C-alpha angles and dihedrals in degrees: 000000000000092000093061092044091053092049091049091052091049087067089070097049128087113268093254093055124101124205110157111096109177106203135162129204091200136014115273143147107275109225121239096247121153131199110185105319095333120098121193091228091058093061125093106246124204123201116227109186117232092249090058100043096091093053090046092050093048092050092047092049090052092051096048097041111128115244114257 
């Protein structure tokens, strides 16, 4: 699951870095799933409509791109 992958990758980032971006492309019931002491229901979710997801992904990729 993407949530677990994101949390695993956070272990390799500096303490002041943030990686988890909880987003939805449609409204749904967020499951009560915990990894460590973090529960999905405790996160602030943002809805990004399907028609905007490509623009969001491109902008995100640009921001997290590693420096050359």
